[in-house]
MIMAR-522484 format. One record per residue (C-alpha): residue number from 1; x, y, z. Coordinates in nm, 3 decimals. Layout:
{n = NUM&px = X&py = Y&pz = Z} $
...
! end
This chain:
{n = 1&px = 0.315&py = 5.414&pz = 4.143} $
{n = 2&px = 0.001&py = 5.506&pz = 3.955} $
{n = 3&px = -0.336&py = 5.342&pz = 3.993} $
{n = 4&px = -0.305&py = 5.206&pz = 3.638} $
{n = 5&px = -0.055&py = 4.938&pz = 3.746} $
{n = 6&px = -0.104&py = 4.906&pz = 4.121} $
{n = 7&px = 0.070&py = 4.566&pz = 4.142} $
{n = 8&px = 0.406&py = 4.737&pz = 4.090} $
{n = 9&px = 0.372&py = 4.861&pz = 4.448} $
{n = 10&px = 0.376&py = 4.504&pz = 4.583} $
{n = 11&px = 0.753&py = 4.482&pz = 4.540} $
{n = 12&px = 0.939&py = 4.194&pz = 4.383} $
{n = 13&px = 1.075&py = 3.853&pz = 4.476} $
{n = 14&px = 1.345&py = 3.660&pz = 4.292} $
{n = 15&px = 1.231&py = 3.298&pz = 4.257} $
{n = 16&px = 1.533&py = 3.075&pz = 4.299} $
{n = 17&px = 1.743&py = 3.389&pz = 4.330} $
{n = 18&px = 1.730&py = 3.472&pz = 3.959} $
{n = 19&px = 1.368&py = 3.494&pz = 3.841} $
{n = 20&px = 1.230&py = 3.827&pz = 3.958} $
{n = 21&px = 0.853&py = 3.870&pz = 3.965} $
{n = 22&px = 0.612&py = 4.106&pz = 4.138} $
{n = 23&px = 0.497&py = 3.967&pz = 4.468} $
{n = 24&px = 0.124&py = 4.002&pz = 4.404} $
{n = 25&px = 0.029&py = 3.748&pz = 4.139} $
{n = 26&px = -0.283&py = 3.579&pz = 4.007} $
{n = 27&px = -0.407&py = 3.224&pz = 4.068} $
{n = 28&px = -0.588&py = 3.076&pz = 3.769} $
{n = 29&px = -0.811&py = 2.817&pz = 3.937} $
{n = 30&px = -1.129&py = 3.024&pz = 3.970} $
{n = 31&px = -1.177&py = 3.080&pz = 3.596} $
{n = 32&px = -1.303&py = 2.723&pz = 3.542} $
{n = 33&px = -1.643&py = 2.557&pz = 3.552} $
{n = 34&px = -1.823&py = 2.448&pz = 3.868} $
{n = 35&px = -1.612&py = 2.229&pz = 4.093} $
{n = 36&px = -1.296&py = 2.341&pz = 3.909} $
{n = 37&px = -1.414&py = 2.118&pz = 3.626} $
{n = 38&px = -1.451&py = 2.192&pz = 3.257} $
{n = 39&px = -1.480&py = 2.512&pz = 3.062} $
{n = 40&px = -1.583&py = 2.839&pz = 3.226} $
{n = 41&px = -1.940&py = 2.955&pz = 3.189} $
{n = 42&px = -1.806&py = 3.277&pz = 3.038} $
{n = 43&px = -1.507&py = 3.196&pz = 2.818} $
{n = 44&px = -1.454&py = 3.552&pz = 2.697} $
{n = 45&px = -1.484&py = 3.677&pz = 3.053} $
{n = 46&px = -1.208&py = 3.441&pz = 3.168} $
{n = 47&px = -0.979&py = 3.564&pz = 2.891} $
{n = 48&px = -1.057&py = 3.924&pz = 2.986} $
{n = 49&px = -0.973&py = 3.862&pz = 3.353} $
{n = 50&px = -0.634&py = 3.711&pz = 3.267} $
{n = 51&px = -0.548&py = 4.002&pz = 3.039} $
{n = 52&px = -0.672&py = 4.259&pz = 3.289} $
{n = 53&px = -0.452&py = 4.113&pz = 3.564} $
{n = 54&px = -0.147&py = 4.161&pz = 3.343} $
{n = 55&px = -0.258&py = 4.514&pz = 3.250} $
{n = 56&px = -0.268&py = 4.593&pz = 3.623} $
{n = 57&px = 0.094&py = 4.483&pz = 3.664} $
{n = 58&px = 0.071&py = 4.109&pz = 3.740} $
{n = 59&px = 0.364&py = 3.919&pz = 3.590} $
{n = 60&px = 0.332&py = 3.592&pz = 3.785} $
{n = 61&px = 0.043&py = 3.356&pz = 3.713} $
{n = 62&px = -0.005&py = 3.026&pz = 3.895} $
{n = 63&px = -0.196&py = 2.732&pz = 3.752} $
{n = 64&px = -0.193&py = 2.349&pz = 3.740} $
{n = 65&px = -0.261&py = 2.081&pz = 3.484} $
{n = 66&px = -0.540&py = 1.950&pz = 3.710} $
{n = 67&px = -0.732&py = 2.279&pz = 3.690} $
{n = 68&px = -1.008&py = 2.180&pz = 3.450} $
{n = 69&px = -0.821&py = 1.951&pz = 3.396} $
{n = 70&px = -0.602&py = 2.126&pz = 3.137} $
{n = 71&px = -0.854&py = 2.407&pz = 3.078} $
{n = 72&px = -0.671&py = 2.669&pz = 3.286} $
{n = 73&px = -0.345&py = 2.619&pz = 3.098} $
{n = 74&px = -0.529&py = 2.637&pz = 2.765} $
{n = 75&px = -0.699&py = 2.964&pz = 2.864} $
{n = 76&px = -0.370&py = 3.115&pz = 2.978} $
{n = 77&px = -0.210&py = 3.037&pz = 2.645} $
{n = 78&px = -0.505&py = 3.178&pz = 2.452} $
{n = 79&px = -0.508&py = 3.496&pz = 2.656} $
{n = 80&px = -0.138&py = 3.570&pz = 2.701} $
{n = 81&px = 0.089&py = 3.378&pz = 2.461} $
{n = 82&px = 0.356&py = 3.481&pz = 2.376} $
{n = 83&px = 0.409&py = 3.570&pz = 2.741} $
{n = 84&px = 0.682&py = 3.832&pz = 2.720} $
{n = 85&px = 0.770&py = 3.935&pz = 3.076} $
{n = 86&px = 0.488&py = 3.727&pz = 3.232} $
{n = 87&px = 0.600&py = 3.411&pz = 3.415} $
{n = 88&px = 0.376&py = 3.105&pz = 3.433} $
{n = 89&px = 0.401&py = 2.858&pz = 3.721} $
{n = 90&px = 0.219&py = 2.526&pz = 3.697} $
{n = 91&px = 0.188&py = 2.204&pz = 3.898} $
{n = 92&px = 0.155&py = 1.828&pz = 3.862} $
{n = 93&px = 0.050&py = 1.549&pz = 4.095} $
{n = 94&px = -0.329&py = 1.526&pz = 4.084} $
{n = 95&px = -0.561&py = 1.337&pz = 3.854} $
{n = 96&px = -0.923&py = 1.442&pz = 3.810} $
{n = 97&px = -1.231&py = 1.220&pz = 3.783} $
{n = 98&px = -1.502&py = 1.483&pz = 3.809} $
{n = 99&px = -1.605&py = 1.811&pz = 3.973} $
{n = 100&px = -1.436&py = 1.863&pz = 4.311} $
{n = 101&px = -1.263&py = 1.523&pz = 4.284} $
{n = 102&px = -0.884&py = 1.527&pz = 4.322} $
{n = 103&px = -0.669&py = 1.211&pz = 4.341} $
{n = 104&px = -0.297&py = 1.224&pz = 4.413} $
{n = 105&px = -0.060&py = 1.055&pz = 4.172} $
{n = 106&px = 0.314&py = 1.091&pz = 4.223} $
{n = 107&px = 0.414&py = 0.811&pz = 3.989} $
{n = 108&px = 0.731&py = 0.949&pz = 3.823} $
{n = 109&px = 0.635&py = 0.848&pz = 3.468} $
{n = 110&px = 0.300&py = 1.025&pz = 3.516} $
{n = 111&px = 0.471&py = 1.338&pz = 3.650} $
{n = 112&px = 0.699&py = 1.341&pz = 3.346} $
{n = 113&px = 0.401&py = 1.311&pz = 3.115} $
{n = 114&px = 0.234&py = 1.601&pz = 3.298} $
{n = 115&px = 0.541&py = 1.818&pz = 3.243} $
{n = 116&px = 0.562&py = 1.734&pz = 2.874} $
{n = 117&px = 0.193&py = 1.809&pz = 2.823} $
{n = 118&px = 0.207&py = 2.136&pz = 3.019} $
{n = 119&px = 0.495&py = 2.248&pz = 2.798} $
{n = 120&px = 0.282&py = 2.174&pz = 2.490} $
{n = 121&px = -0.037&py = 2.332&pz = 2.624} $
{n = 122&px = 0.136&py = 2.649&pz = 2.742} $
{n = 123&px = 0.345&py = 2.672&pz = 2.425} $
{n = 124&px = 0.681&py = 2.704&pz = 2.600} $
{n = 125&px = 1.014&py = 2.523&pz = 2.607} $
{n = 126&px = 1.083&py = 2.567&pz = 2.978} $
{n = 127&px = 0.843&py = 2.588&pz = 3.275} $
{n = 128&px = 0.964&py = 2.876&pz = 3.493} $
{n = 129&px = 0.835&py = 2.720&pz = 3.816} $
{n = 130&px = 0.714&py = 2.361&pz = 3.830} $
{n = 131&px = 0.550&py = 2.253&pz = 4.154} $
{n = 132&px = 0.473&py = 1.911&pz = 4.298} $
{n = 133&px = 0.105&py = 1.958&pz = 4.381} $
{n = 134&px = 0.121&py = 1.706&pz = 4.666} $
{n = 135&px = 0.378&py = 1.457&pz = 4.793} $
{n = 136&px = 0.218&py = 1.120&pz = 4.722} $
{n = 137&px = 0.289&py = 0.876&pz = 5.011} $
{n = 138&px = 0.258&py = 0.582&pz = 4.769} $
{n = 139&px = 0.589&py = 0.670&pz = 4.602} $
{n = 140&px = 0.930&py = 0.756&pz = 4.750} $
{n = 141&px = 0.994&py = 1.128&pz = 4.784} $
{n = 142&px = 1.328&py = 1.072&pz = 4.613} $
{n = 143&px = 1.150&py = 0.944&pz = 4.302} $
{n = 144&px = 0.900&py = 1.230&pz = 4.286} $
{n = 145&px = 1.134&py = 1.521&pz = 4.359} $
{n = 146&px = 1.413&py = 1.343&pz = 4.174} $
{n = 147&px = 1.201&py = 1.349&pz = 3.858} $
{n = 148&px = 1.158&py = 1.724&pz = 3.896} $
{n = 149&px = 1.536&py = 1.756&pz = 3.939} $
{n = 150&px = 1.585&py = 1.558&pz = 3.617} $
{n = 151&px = 1.353&py = 1.800&pz = 3.435} $
{n = 152&px = 1.571&py = 2.090&pz = 3.552} $
{n = 153&px = 1.882&py = 1.915&pz = 3.422} $
{n = 154&px = 1.707&py = 1.860&pz = 3.088} $
{n = 155&px = 1.618&py = 2.231&pz = 3.061} $
{n = 156&px = 1.244&py = 2.167&pz = 3.072} $
{n = 157&px = 1.201&py = 2.326&pz = 3.416} $
{n = 158&px = 1.381&py = 2.628&pz = 3.558} $
{n = 159&px = 1.286&py = 2.608&pz = 3.926} $
{n = 160&px = 1.115&py = 2.349&pz = 4.148} $
{n = 161&px = 0.841&py = 2.418&pz = 4.402} $
{n = 162&px = 0.636&py = 2.216&pz = 4.650} $
{n = 163&px = 0.276&py = 2.245&pz = 4.769} $
{n = 164&px = 0.118&py = 2.164&pz = 5.107} $
{n = 165&px = 0.432&py = 2.052&pz = 5.286} $
{n = 166&px = 0.580&py = 2.065&pz = 5.636} $
{n = 167&px = 0.915&py = 2.201&pz = 5.748} $
{n = 168&px = 1.045&py = 1.844&pz = 5.753} $
{n = 169&px = 0.911&py = 1.779&pz = 5.401} $
{n = 170&px = 1.090&py = 2.088&pz = 5.277} $
{n = 171&px = 1.419&py = 1.980&pz = 5.432} $
{n = 172&px = 1.389&py = 1.630&pz = 5.287} $
{n = 173&px = 1.319&py = 1.766&pz = 4.939} $
{n = 174&px = 1.608&py = 2.012&pz = 4.966} $
{n = 175&px = 1.841&py = 1.717&pz = 5.017} $
{n = 176&px = 1.740&py = 1.605&pz = 4.666} $
{n = 177&px = 1.723&py = 1.932&pz = 4.470} $
{n = 178&px = 1.703&py = 2.308&pz = 4.537} $
{n = 179&px = 1.348&py = 2.418&pz = 4.625} $
{n = 180&px = 1.258&py = 2.769&pz = 4.511} $
{n = 181&px = 0.902&py = 2.803&pz = 4.650} $
{n = 182&px = 0.638&py = 2.637&pz = 4.863} $
{n = 183&px = 0.263&py = 2.681&pz = 4.831} $
{n = 184&px = 0.054&py = 2.620&pz = 5.144} $
{n = 185&px = -0.282&py = 2.726&pz = 5.282} $
{n = 186&px = -0.223&py = 3.048&pz = 5.474} $
{n = 187&px = -0.415&py = 3.371&pz = 5.533} $
{n = 188&px = -0.495&py = 3.627&pz = 5.800} $
{n = 189&px = -0.737&py = 3.383&pz = 5.968} $
{n = 190&px = -0.546&py = 3.057&pz = 5.914} $
{n = 191&px = -0.184&py = 3.045&pz = 6.029} $
{n = 192&px = -0.137&py = 2.669&pz = 6.030} $
{n = 193&px = 0.176&py = 2.704&pz = 5.815} $
{n = 194&px = 0.344&py = 2.967&pz = 6.034} $
{n = 195&px = 0.651&py = 2.752&pz = 6.106} $
{n = 196&px = 0.700&py = 2.681&pz = 5.736} $
{n = 197&px = 0.667&py = 3.050&pz = 5.651} $
{n = 198&px = 0.931&py = 3.135&pz = 5.910} $
{n = 199&px = 1.165&py = 2.873&pz = 5.761} $
{n = 200&px = 1.108&py = 3.011&pz = 5.411} $
{n = 201&px = 1.168&py = 3.367&pz = 5.526} $
{n = 202&px = 1.496&py = 3.265&pz = 5.688} $
{n = 203&px = 1.612&py = 3.077&pz = 5.378} $
{n = 204&px = 1.482&py = 3.313&pz = 5.110} $
{n = 205&px = 1.236&py = 3.059&pz = 4.970} $
{n = 206&px = 0.922&py = 3.200&pz = 4.810} $
{n = 207&px = 0.601&py = 3.133&pz = 5.005} $
{n = 208&px = 0.287&py = 3.125&pz = 4.790} $
{n = 209&px = -0.023&py = 3.128&pz = 5.014} $
{n = 210&px = -0.319&py = 2.963&pz = 4.848} $
{n = 211&px = -0.662&py = 3.078&pz = 4.961} $
{n = 212&px = -0.496&py = 3.410&pz = 5.053} $
{n = 213&px = -0.820&py = 3.601&pz = 5.114} $
{n = 214&px = -0.971&py = 3.513&pz = 5.450} $
{n = 215&px = -1.322&py = 3.373&pz = 5.472} $
{n = 216&px = -1.545&py = 3.216&pz = 5.736} $
{n = 217&px = -1.643&py = 3.389&pz = 6.057} $
{n = 218&px = -1.346&py = 3.627&pz = 6.052} $
{n = 219&px = -1.448&py = 3.774&pz = 5.715} $
{n = 220&px = -1.826&py = 3.734&pz = 5.748} $
{n = 221&px = -2.048&py = 4.041&pz = 5.723} $
{n = 222&px = -2.021&py = 4.231&pz = 6.049} $
{n = 223&px = -1.727&py = 4.009&pz = 6.145} $
{n = 224&px = -1.398&py = 4.148&pz = 6.278} $
{n = 225&px = -1.223&py = 4.178&pz = 5.940} $
{n = 226&px = -1.521&py = 4.358&pz = 5.791} $
{n = 227&px = -1.525&py = 4.599&pz = 6.082} $
{n = 228&px = -1.158&py = 4.685&pz = 6.032} $
{n = 229&px = -1.215&py = 4.726&pz = 5.657} $
{n = 230&px = -1.503&py = 4.966&pz = 5.710} $
{n = 231&px = -1.294&py = 5.177&pz = 5.945} $
{n = 232&px = -0.992&py = 5.192&pz = 5.714} $
{n = 233&px = -1.186&py = 5.240&pz = 5.392} $
{n = 234&px = -1.059&py = 4.922&pz = 5.227} $
{n = 235&px = -1.227&py = 4.592&pz = 5.147} $
{n = 236&px = -1.172&py = 4.275&pz = 5.351} $
{n = 237&px = -0.990&py = 4.119&pz = 5.054} $
{n = 238&px = -0.757&py = 4.417&pz = 5.026} $
{n = 239&px = -0.676&py = 4.409&pz = 5.397} $
{n = 240&px = -0.609&py = 4.034&pz = 5.380} $
{n = 241&px = -0.369&py = 4.073&pz = 5.087} $
{n = 242&px = -0.197&py = 4.382&pz = 5.227} $
{n = 243&px = -0.138&py = 4.200&pz = 5.555} $
{n = 244&px = 0.017&py = 3.906&pz = 5.369} $
{n = 245&px = 0.249&py = 4.131&pz = 5.170} $
{n = 246&px = 0.367&py = 4.296&pz = 5.490} $
{n = 247&px = 0.402&py = 3.966&pz = 5.681} $
{n = 248&px = 0.720&py = 3.852&pz = 5.501} $
{n = 249&px = 0.938&py = 3.965&pz = 5.209} $
{n = 250&px = 0.912&py = 3.613&pz = 5.060} $
{n = 251&px = 0.531&py = 3.621&pz = 5.055} $
{n = 252&px = 0.374&py = 3.590&pz = 4.707} $
{n = 253&px = -0.009&py = 3.597&pz = 4.728} $
{n = 254&px = -0.198&py = 3.469&pz = 4.421} $
{n = 255&px = -0.563&py = 3.572&pz = 4.467} $
{n = 256&px = -0.787&py = 3.419&pz = 4.204} $
{n = 257&px = -1.120&py = 3.536&pz = 4.066} $
{n = 258&px = -1.333&py = 3.517&pz = 3.752} $
{n = 259&px = -1.461&py = 3.872&pz = 3.803} $
{n = 260&px = -1.305&py = 4.179&pz = 3.644} $
{n = 261&px = -1.419&py = 4.391&pz = 3.937} $
{n = 262&px = -1.258&py = 4.156&pz = 4.186} $
{n = 263&px = -0.928&py = 4.131&pz = 3.999} $
{n = 264&px = -0.911&py = 4.511&pz = 4.004} $
{n = 265&px = -0.998&py = 4.514&pz = 4.376} $
{n = 266&px = -0.735&py = 4.252&pz = 4.455} $
{n = 267&px = -0.461&py = 4.423&pz = 4.255} $
{n = 268&px = -0.536&py = 4.754&pz = 4.429} $
{n = 269&px = -0.439&py = 4.584&pz = 4.758} $
{n = 270&px = -0.076&py = 4.650&pz = 4.663} $
{n = 271&px = -0.143&py = 5.020&pz = 4.725} $
{n = 272&px = -0.274&py = 4.968&pz = 5.078} $
{n = 273&px = -0.038&py = 5.088&pz = 5.350} $
{n = 274&px = -0.115&py = 4.941&pz = 5.692} $
{n = 275&px = -0.023&py = 5.127&pz = 6.009} $
{n = 276&px = 0.112&py = 4.936&pz = 6.309} $
{n = 277&px = -0.217&py = 4.949&pz = 6.499} $
{n = 278&px = -0.411&py = 4.795&pz = 6.210} $
{n = 279&px = -0.144&py = 4.528&pz = 6.166} $
{n = 280&px = -0.179&py = 4.438&pz = 6.534} $
{n = 281&px = -0.555&py = 4.403&pz = 6.491} $
{n = 282&px = -0.509&py = 4.179&pz = 6.188} $
{n = 283&px = -0.244&py = 3.974&pz = 6.366} $
{n = 284&px = -0.496&py = 3.900&pz = 6.639} $
{n = 285&px = -0.761&py = 3.765&pz = 6.401} $
{n = 286&px = -0.620&py = 3.412&pz = 6.393} $
{n = 287&px = -0.676&py = 3.379&pz = 6.765} $
{n = 288&px = -1.031&py = 3.509&pz = 6.719} $
! end
């Protein structure tokens, strides 16, 4: 592959067995205002980042109606509609009352409204991947996932995904409808969803790690990840993403940023080839 579309080197994954996308995508949460609330400070810059990601080979963009709220979906439509080969995944299940405030709501009628409004905002007839942002304990799982199944039957959703779930949650949802993807916190420093990743790998379910670029002490200046990056000639973000892509064939990282330089840096991670010794060092970072 050439450097002009590095994401092509990330390989592909078929969501639900029939929706093939490149494994390195883009998460559209960072392009919003402070606290994931309201319009971005630089509207034109946000549009440019979305378009640049696609220019670099990204064809899978992840968002949610609660990002803004609604602002992320509006920006995606402005930047990319009509979408052509680009697939848009979105989510429902949170309400927003202000910056950094997220309140679960799995009421089925509300989830249906969210789907209808996402279809209108994105300007599409079918949502390629619709994800339950959280399982709300105040409502039966059968009602929440069952509503998503109904949307598939109606042709308004193609595939169903879950977010922040356990292995048991996944199994329970699968008893209601096929689950194409899960989206959990996971990165080179945080492996709390290891068992779920293993289950997804075994079953061919897409695993979308949110917060895919490690932070904290592991990635701090002069920390262990930075030291490895300096030795290999890559950035910490690139090492984090390359490690994820190698970890499992069902892995679909969606790094987000509002910076053109960072979107180019992240997409270039698809070109990074890790040798076994470096992989072993990165594997050991979670214990550190």
